[in-house]
VEXRO-649126 format. One line per 2 residues: number of its first residue (from 0); for each residue y, z, x of C-alpha. Coordinates in steps of 0.1 Angstrom, whole numbers. Layout:
N
NUM = Y,Z,X  ... $
***
This chain:
511
0 = 1770,3369,881  1767,3326,878 $
2 = 1751,3305,901  1778,3296,918 $
4 = 1795,3333,923  1793,3345,963 $
6 = 1778,3377,969  1796,3415,969 $
8 = 1781,3427,995  1800,3456,1010 $
10 = 1812,3451,1044  1804,3477,1070 $
12 = 1828,3498,1093  1832,3475,1119 $
14 = 1859,3493,1144  1866,3473,1178 $
16 = 1891,3499,1207  1896,3488,1238 $
18 = 1887,3516,1263  1896,3513,1305 $
20 = 1865,3506,1321  1866,3540,1348 $
22 = 1862,3555,1309  1838,3530,1294 $
24 = 1804,3552,1306  1814,3588,1291 $
26 = 1825,3568,1258  1794,3554,1252 $
28 = 1778,3585,1261  1796,3606,1242 $
30 = 1791,3587,1210  1755,3582,1217 $
32 = 1750,3620,1212  1771,3614,1180 $
34 = 1744,3602,1170  1751,3563,1177 $
36 = 1723,3537,1188  1738,3519,1222 $
38 = 1724,3485,1212  1737,3468,1242 $
40 = 1765,3457,1266  1777,3420,1268 $
42 = 1802,3399,1291  1824,3392,1302 $
44 = 1843,3373,1274  1869,3344,1282 $
46 = 1891,3370,1268  1930,3366,1293 $
48 = 1938,3402,1310  1965,3420,1295 $
50 = 1988,3406,1325  1975,3372,1318 $
52 = 1954,3367,1344  1914,3357,1332 $
54 = 1897,3387,1343  1871,3389,1308 $
56 = 1860,3420,1290  1826,3440,1283 $
58 = 1820,3452,1251  1797,3479,1246 $
60 = 1782,3479,1211  1765,3510,1195 $
62 = 1758,3514,1160  1753,3542,1139 $
64 = 1723,3552,1121  1717,3559,1079 $
66 = 1735,3537,1056  1755,3521,1051 $
68 = 1750,3514,1090  1787,3511,1113 $
70 = 1795,3491,1142  1813,3499,1174 $
72 = 1825,3479,1196  1844,3496,1228 $
74 = 1859,3466,1251  1877,3470,1286 $
76 = 1890,3448,1308  1870,3443,1338 $
78 = 1899,3450,1369  1888,3437,1404 $
80 = 1901,3445,1437  1906,3429,1471 $
82 = 1873,3435,1488  1876,3429,1530 $
84 = 1841,3409,1526  1857,3371,1527 $
86 = 1826,3367,1515  1839,3372,1477 $
88 = 1854,3347,1463  1891,3353,1470 $
90 = 1884,3381,1488  1880,3396,1448 $
92 = 1852,3422,1437  1852,3426,1401 $
94 = 1837,3460,1393  1828,3483,1362 $
96 = 1816,3513,1368  1777,3522,1360 $
98 = 1772,3527,1326  1730,3532,1334 $
100 = 1733,3567,1347  1748,3587,1313 $
102 = 1732,3552,1291  1696,3545,1307 $
104 = 1694,3515,1280  1723,3494,1296 $
106 = 1697,3490,1326  1687,3459,1320 $
108 = 1723,3442,1309  1742,3458,1344 $
110 = 1714,3440,1361  1726,3411,1343 $
112 = 1762,3411,1341  1757,3411,1384 $
114 = 1732,3386,1381  1754,3358,1364 $
116 = 1787,3371,1366  1789,3392,1405 $
118 = 1805,3423,1383  1794,3462,1407 $
120 = 1779,3486,1380  1789,3513,1408 $
122 = 1769,3538,1406  1738,3515,1396 $
124 = 1705,3529,1403  1686,3503,1407 $
126 = 1704,3472,1413  1677,3446,1422 $
128 = 1679,3408,1407  1673,3402,1366 $
130 = 1682,3377,1356  1685,3354,1395 $
132 = 1658,3350,1419  1665,3373,1447 $
134 = 1650,3370,1474  1631,3389,1505 $
136 = 1599,3414,1496  1595,3435,1464 $
138 = 1602,3466,1468  1570,3491,1452 $
140 = 1574,3525,1438  1544,3537,1438 $
142 = 1527,3549,1471  1488,3559,1473 $
144 = 1454,3545,1485  1444,3513,1478 $
146 = 1476,3503,1459  1485,3469,1459 $
148 = 1513,3448,1442  1500,3415,1422 $
150 = 1523,3387,1413  1514,3380,1376 $
152 = 1528,3353,1366  1556,3331,1358 $
154 = 1530,3304,1349  1497,3312,1330 $
156 = 1468,3306,1315  1472,3299,1276 $
158 = 1504,3281,1262  1531,3314,1270 $
160 = 1564,3312,1282  1574,3314,1326 $
162 = 1580,3348,1334  1568,3370,1362 $
164 = 1553,3405,1360  1547,3420,1393 $
166 = 1524,3445,1383  1517,3476,1413 $
168 = 1478,3491,1408  1448,3499,1433 $
170 = 1426,3479,1413  1427,3488,1377 $
172 = 1447,3507,1365  1489,3502,1355 $
174 = 1511,3526,1370  1544,3504,1376 $
176 = 1553,3470,1360  1586,3451,1372 $
178 = 1598,3421,1346  1612,3394,1360 $
180 = 1623,3372,1332  1642,3347,1356 $
182 = 1619,3316,1356  1636,3314,1318 $
184 = 1666,3312,1323  1689,3284,1309 $
186 = 1725,3292,1307  1729,3291,1269 $
188 = 1758,3313,1270  1784,3291,1290 $
190 = 1772,3268,1267  1788,3271,1242 $
192 = 1819,3272,1257  1849,3257,1235 $
194 = 1826,3240,1217  1837,3234,1176 $
196 = 1823,3255,1151  1797,3240,1136 $
198 = 1776,3228,1170  1784,3263,1176 $
200 = 1757,3271,1152  1734,3244,1166 $
202 = 1736,3258,1196  1723,3298,1183 $
204 = 1700,3278,1167  1684,3272,1199 $
206 = 1688,3307,1219  1649,3318,1203 $
208 = 1631,3286,1192  1611,3317,1172 $
210 = 1642,3327,1157  1665,3300,1150 $
212 = 1674,3313,1118  1680,3346,1127 $
214 = 1706,3335,1153  1723,3306,1135 $
216 = 1729,3335,1105  1747,3355,1127 $
218 = 1766,3337,1149  1776,3324,1112 $
220 = 1781,3354,1101  1807,3362,1132 $
222 = 1830,3327,1123  1832,3335,1085 $
224 = 1844,3365,1091  1867,3353,1116 $
226 = 1876,3331,1084  1870,3348,1065 $
228 = 1851,3330,1046  1829,3339,1015 $
230 = 1791,3315,1015  1782,3311,981 $
232 = 1753,3331,962  1724,3304,961 $
234 = 1739,3295,1004  1727,3330,1005 $
236 = 1699,3331,994  1687,3300,1007 $
238 = 1695,3317,1039  1672,3353,1032 $
240 = 1640,3325,1021  1644,3306,1053 $
242 = 1649,3342,1067  1617,3357,1051 $
244 = 1593,3324,1063  1604,3325,1094 $
246 = 1594,3359,1098  1557,3352,1082 $
248 = 1558,3324,1106  1565,3350,1138 $
250 = 1539,3377,1124  1516,3356,1124 $
252 = 1517,3345,1156  1516,3377,1171 $
254 = 1478,3383,1151  1470,3348,1169 $
256 = 1484,3359,1203  1460,3396,1193 $
258 = 1424,3386,1182  1427,3354,1204 $
260 = 1427,3383,1238  1402,3406,1218 $
262 = 1380,3374,1217  1373,3367,1180 $
264 = 1370,3329,1172  1371,3330,1140 $
266 = 1400,3352,1128  1417,3338,1157 $
268 = 1416,3305,1138  1426,3312,1108 $
270 = 1459,3330,1112  1464,3297,1134 $
272 = 1461,3287,1101  1485,3304,1088 $
274 = 1511,3304,1105  1513,3264,1106 $
276 = 1512,3259,1071  1538,3287,1072 $
278 = 1551,3260,1100  1543,3231,1071 $
280 = 1564,3246,1043  1595,3251,1069 $
282 = 1593,3213,1072  1588,3208,1036 $
284 = 1619,3226,1023  1645,3215,1054 $
286 = 1629,3190,1071  1624,3212,1103 $
288 = 1588,3232,1114  1615,3257,1131 $
290 = 1638,3260,1102  1666,3241,1123 $
292 = 1697,3221,1105  1699,3249,1072 $
294 = 1723,3275,1086  1757,3268,1088 $
296 = 1790,3272,1091  1806,3283,1055 $
298 = 1768,3283,1044  1734,3261,1043 $
300 = 1731,3220,1048  1701,3204,1048 $
302 = 1681,3182,1027  1645,3189,1006 $
304 = 1615,3178,1008  1601,3192,984 $
306 = 1609,3214,945  1615,3251,950 $
308 = 1579,3251,924  1562,3231,948 $
310 = 1571,3262,974  1568,3286,953 $
312 = 1525,3278,951  1527,3274,984 $
314 = 1536,3301,994  1517,3322,968 $
316 = 1485,3310,980  1490,3312,1017 $
318 = 1496,3352,1010  1468,3355,993 $
320 = 1449,3335,1024  1469,3362,1046 $
322 = 1465,3394,1037  1429,3387,1029 $
324 = 1426,3379,1068  1450,3410,1078 $
326 = 1429,3434,1061  1395,3415,1071 $
328 = 1412,3419,1106  1416,3451,1107 $
330 = 1380,3466,1092  1372,3454,1124 $
332 = 1362,3489,1141  1359,3463,1175 $
334 = 1391,3448,1174  1410,3477,1163 $
336 = 1397,3498,1193  1416,3476,1214 $
338 = 1446,3484,1200  1444,3517,1193 $
340 = 1466,3542,1221  1472,3514,1237 $
342 = 1512,3507,1251  1525,3541,1236 $
344 = 1560,3541,1230  1571,3576,1218 $
346 = 1597,3581,1197  1619,3596,1219 $
348 = 1610,3571,1241  1622,3544,1210 $
350 = 1655,3562,1206  1667,3569,1235 $
352 = 1659,3535,1243  1679,3516,1207 $
354 = 1648,3503,1201  1647,3474,1175 $
356 = 1629,3462,1152  1586,3466,1144 $
358 = 1590,3480,1182  1609,3507,1168 $
360 = 1595,3510,1134  1560,3520,1146 $
362 = 1576,3544,1166  1589,3564,1138 $
364 = 1624,3545,1137  1637,3541,1096 $
366 = 1656,3509,1108  1665,3476,1093 $
368 = 1697,3458,1092  1681,3443,1058 $
370 = 1688,3475,1046  1711,3494,1065 $
372 = 1733,3465,1068  1724,3442,1042 $
374 = 1743,3400,1045  1736,3369,1027 $
376 = 1721,3379,993  1703,3406,1011 $
378 = 1715,3434,989  1713,3417,958 $
380 = 1677,3409,963  1669,3448,972 $
382 = 1640,3450,999  1619,3472,1000 $
384 = 1623,3502,1026  1610,3495,1060 $
386 = 1576,3500,1070  1570,3524,1095 $
388 = 1541,3540,1119  1546,3573,1140 $
390 = 1516,3567,1165  1543,3542,1181 $
392 = 1507,3523,1202  1499,3482,1198 $
394 = 1479,3491,1169  1512,3509,1153 $
396 = 1528,3475,1153  1501,3448,1140 $
398 = 1496,3476,1105  1541,3478,1110 $
400 = 1539,3434,1114  1512,3434,1082 $
402 = 1532,3453,1059  1567,3434,1063 $
404 = 1541,3399,1061  1535,3414,1023 $
406 = 1573,3424,1018  1586,3392,1032 $
408 = 1559,3373,1009  1575,3392,983 $
410 = 1611,3384,992  1613,3346,1003 $
412 = 1596,3347,961  1621,3365,946 $
414 = 1648,3341,957  1632,3308,949 $
416 = 1627,3322,918  1668,3334,921 $
418 = 1672,3297,932  1652,3277,899 $
420 = 1677,3301,877  1704,3287,894 $
422 = 1696,3256,890  1677,3245,924 $
424 = 1645,3236,915  1653,3207,930 $
426 = 1663,3217,964  1689,3221,983 $
428 = 1701,3185,971  1734,3202,953 $
430 = 1760,3206,975  1780,3236,961 $
432 = 1760,3257,975  1779,3252,1002 $
434 = 1815,3255,1016  1821,3227,1030 $
436 = 1848,3233,1047  1861,3266,1069 $
438 = 1896,3280,1075  1891,3280,1114 $
440 = 1915,3303,1126  1920,3324,1157 $
442 = 1902,3359,1159  1874,3379,1173 $
444 = 1845,3396,1150  1803,3404,1156 $
446 = 1775,3391,1138  1744,3403,1128 $
448 = 1706,3401,1112  1673,3410,1113 $
450 = 1652,3386,1136  1615,3387,1134 $
452 = 1615,3404,1170  1646,3429,1153 $
454 = 1686,3432,1154  1701,3403,1163 $
456 = 1743,3403,1176  1764,3374,1175 $
458 = 1798,3379,1196  1820,3352,1189 $
460 = 1859,3346,1201  1875,3317,1187 $
462 = 1905,3303,1202  1926,3275,1194 $
464 = 1898,3265,1173  1873,3260,1198 $
466 = 1853,3286,1206  1864,3312,1230 $
468 = 1831,3330,1243  1799,3336,1229 $
470 = 1777,3366,1237  1746,3370,1223 $
472 = 1725,3403,1222  1686,3390,1214 $
474 = 1664,3422,1200  1640,3404,1230 $
476 = 1661,3412,1262  1669,3441,1241 $
478 = 1637,3452,1235  1613,3436,1261 $
480 = 1628,3464,1291  1606,3492,1273 $
482 = 1578,3468,1282  1568,3489,1320 $
484 = 1577,3521,1301  1540,3518,1277 $
486 = 1520,3514,1303  1509,3550,1305 $
488 = 1472,3548,1320  1463,3516,1309 $
490 = 1441,3489,1324  1446,3458,1330 $
492 = 1428,3443,1300  1446,3460,1283 $
494 = 1474,3441,1296  1473,3413,1266 $
496 = 1475,3430,1237  1502,3455,1244 $
498 = 1525,3419,1259  1510,3400,1224 $
500 = 1519,3440,1203  1554,3441,1218 $
502 = 1558,3402,1197  1588,3393,1217 $
504 = 1601,3358,1235  1613,3353,1270 $
506 = 1637,3328,1261  1655,3358,1244 $
508 = 1651,3381,1276  1672,3349,1295 $
510 = 1694,3331,1279 $
***
């Protein structure tokens, strides 16, 4: 394969089919029974209905397990009916039968659609506000002597994202937790409407600052499939390099938060220094600490401020320091004792919900889109098998991240070596590493990536050469719904460890 040859990654099977709204829940449940993983319920898209009306479509996404991993997208037009309630806009009520009773992981997705678009999931067991703030008193879920509800957030100590937790407790144990991400809602999905694809990529980077590269890759993949465009090999290698640097920075951020919760000042400072060095290396390579401006439709486009030789040496030194620090932390009894057994998510719970990323792998689920559904240059670079644990607790999640850190350093170094061999030693100044023009076509397709928190999906529709709709499924939204289930006899002082071990972004849970 020469330097400018595009990667020949076999395309995974992507099946798209329509289902009547009344049958969607049964079809999703049927495919889940066949072993497919429920990956999300997105929408509504802006596609016109069969009669020309703009009824919109909802999309249930299921992913096959194993390798290669297939994707099945089931779409349904949202039906409307006339309401006797004059307060309803135009007397029209949008409703679909609820999926939640047959596919419990659809809970948050249906609550989000109800909050944002007024779509009623008929038969939903507890249609409480999620993205919208709501009003009225908080519903109690646990009764007993001395039980009370304690609001925690949205403004909290430390530099954390705004989120409101409603903790039901008799004083120490946490028998029930309600997550309310509404303070972070920014209306991101609506902002994609009618953008050109280049601007759409810039907005995709801003869905979650901690996963800028991963979101941009997923979005651009979808656009490139619609336009039948292949990216050059150099661009694919650059995407891998920046994606792995992003993973390193975010896994170190989890270690920063865990050691801060444990009061380990030295470990906290060293992990903070490691994260800062990773961020500065990213800035040296593309001009942005968050890797923004690198991934673009058709390839990559960002000037490098340093040579790849310098980056390789810096990465090697950072790896030695980081791996030494993680090993030292995991040999500290007082630290390990706080993590062991905390925030347990067993394999059945993780599998039933379709958990992704380190959260799933720490519960014994061997899934990673870099190996199951390779993209960019991952097939060529052959990432090692995903790190897994079976305990499903906060300690297992940190151990998975420790192994992933080691693998990410190796993968980033391999990408640099291939880029140097391809003639990119001076950085990305050679614009042959990018397809500069794309023949924009109308269509609809899906893209994905393995972000630091897990699988990211992007369902893109192009009409008239501009974005008609862009529906994103961050790993954070999908996994955060599992946080309340992690409190099984845990106490208030465990809260910081459990939340940090999930390693999620609230911005990704409240688009």
